[in-house]
ZALO-382761 format. One record per residue (C-alpha): z, y, x negated; residue in three letters. Coordinates in steps of 0.001 Angstrom, whole numbers, padded with zeros to 6 digits, always signed. Example, Ala and Ser with C-alpha at 12.3 -4.5 7.8 and 13.67 -1.06 7.14 Angstrom:
2
+007800-004500-012300ala;+007140-001060-013670ser;
% end
This chain:
166
+016599-036319-016648met;+018596-033338-015404ile;+022647-034037-016953gly;+023747-036174-019768pro;+022267-039093-020839leu;+025189-041093-021243asp;+026051-040226-017754ala;+027454-043803-016343pro;+026314-042850-012689val;+021988-041890-012775lys;+020761-041224-009565leu;+017224-041766-009849val;+015656-038283-007264glu;+011584-038558-006422phe;+010684-034890-005661ser;+007050-032956-004850asp;+007494-029586-006558phe;+005907-027883-002898gln;+007994-030036-000232cys;+010145-027863+001260pro;+012857-030269+001704tyr;+013033-030808-001773cys;+013754-027510-002959ala;+016735-027813-000113gln;+017876-030173-001879leu;+018192-028571-005186lys;+021479-026858-004355pro;+023278-029846-003001arg;+022501-032080-006296leu;+023369-029141-009057arg;+026893-028783-006893asp;+027155-032482-007231ile;+026204-032422-010848leu;+029148-030063-011469ala;+031654-031536-009804arg;+030755-034517-011441his;+029891-033472-014882arg;+029829-035814-017186gly;+029540-039317-014881arg;+026459-037635-012926val;+023147-037198-014557ala;+019034-037183-012176ile;+016324-039231-013306leu;+013945-037370-012050tyr;+010711-038923-010678arg;+007591-036852-008846his;+005677-038291-005798phe;+003814-035311-004806pro;+002445-035554-000980leu;-000630-034302-002078gln;-002749-034452+001241arg;+000047-031648+002479leu;+000689-030332-000730his;-002190-029765-003025pro;-000477-028272-006012tyr;+002384-030687-006482ala;+000246-032588-008898phe;-000110-030242-011006ser;+003279-028578-010938ala;+003937-032276-011992ala;+002144-032958-014864asn;+003571-028950-016478ala;+007065-029496-015460ser;+006510-032453-018057glu;+004421-030007-020096cys;+007441-028188-020369ala;+009883-031399-021066ala;+008025-031277-024983val;+009378-028169-025109gln;+012902-029286-024186gly;+012314-027157-021397arg;+011868-029677-018455phe;+015030-028324-016355gln;+014784-024949-015869glu;+010931-025202-015331phe;+011758-027658-012135his;+014582-024442-011416asp;+011809-022319-011587val;+009265-023573-009305leu;+011712-024294-007352tyr;+012969-021003-006753glu;+009800-019692-006689asp;+008057-022195-004300gln;+006279-020374-002508ala;+004030-018845-005273ala;+003230-022732-006697ile;-000925-022341-006676gly;-001041-018316-006792his;+000657-017846-010205arg;-001005-019527-012938pro;+001745-022423-014819trp;+001920-020055-017911arg;+003973-018007-015485asp;+006565-020344-014200phe;+006452-021323-018081ala;+007471-017464-019659leu;+010016-017097-016944ser;+011401-020623-017319ala;+011726-020315-021299ser;+008962-022615-022352val;+008532-021381-026191pro;+005193-021924-027655asp;+003041-021247-024621leu;-000561-021888-026637ser;+000546-024786-026528arg;+002103-025782-023294phe;-001392-024407-021697glu;-003299-026390-023824arg;-001965-029092-021533cys;-001400-028201-018916val;-005260-027362-018813ala;-005079-031642-021069asp;-003851-033142-018205thr;-001773-034745-020425ala;+000538-035968-018281phe;-001314-037538-014997ala;-000724-040949-016235phe;+002665-040210-016017arg;+003096-038760-013042val;+000939-041707-011752arg;+003387-044314-012818ala;+006043-042225-010772asp;+003232-041781-007687glu;+002760-046427-008498gly;+006662-046165-008341leu;+007454-044798-005085ala;+004509-046951-003644arg;+005858-050192-004773ser;+008832-049650-004017ile;+008030-048152-000481asn;+008896-045037-000419leu;+008577-043045+003211gly;+008174-038935+001561gly;+010247-037004-000489thr;+012509-036080-001166pro;+014191-039165-001596thr;+017604-039971-003876ile;+018187-043804-004598ile;+021779-043762-005852val;+022650-047177-006855asp;+019958-049739-005398gly;+020806-047500-002080leu;+017414-045309-000616glu;+018609-042285+001030leu;+016017-040926+002599gly;+016345-037027+002820gly;+020343-036716+002804pro;+022980-034569+004568thr;+024749-033251+001739leu;+028509-035040+003199ala;+026169-038950+002675glu;+025015-038018-000659leu;+027996-037118-001661glu;+029877-040423-000861lys;+027786-042428-002499gln;+028273-040759-005206val;+031454-041308-005267glu;+031285-044398-004583asp;+029461-044699-007236ala;+031309-042993-009256val;+034320-044786-008569arg;+032093-047981-009174arg;+031516-046870-012634ala;+035320-045990-013722arg;+036609-049815-012986arg;+033780-050806-015340arg;
% end
């Protein structure tokens, strides 16, 4: 989860750390979170498209290893900011940049693929709802595949308005 756990509006984001379109969406989502501080959060779901992005699954597992130490958002941000280095730099370097506190624990977790089950569960969910690709955002049950900023903002505004009335 990126944002407050008690946010009344939650966006579900299905994403792939090697997807260039997902990286382009990241600043849009950051702007939305800033504009709707405290009212919107993002539930990040892994959907690594391994045929196109050979390191996406490993990146997703590594992000979950960072999450165990409270550094998911930071690791997520570092991966997208240095997306071209995925597969060329060790996960430890990304973890260091994300200030993951216990690098030895992180490396053991990554080597054990400790969270592959979680990544596979997210993949299974994406397939069960017939998602075609990444990024996909779901706002109040409405699926937005690769939305423009205007489309996304309108859906979020509508969801925030509905949440206020509840």
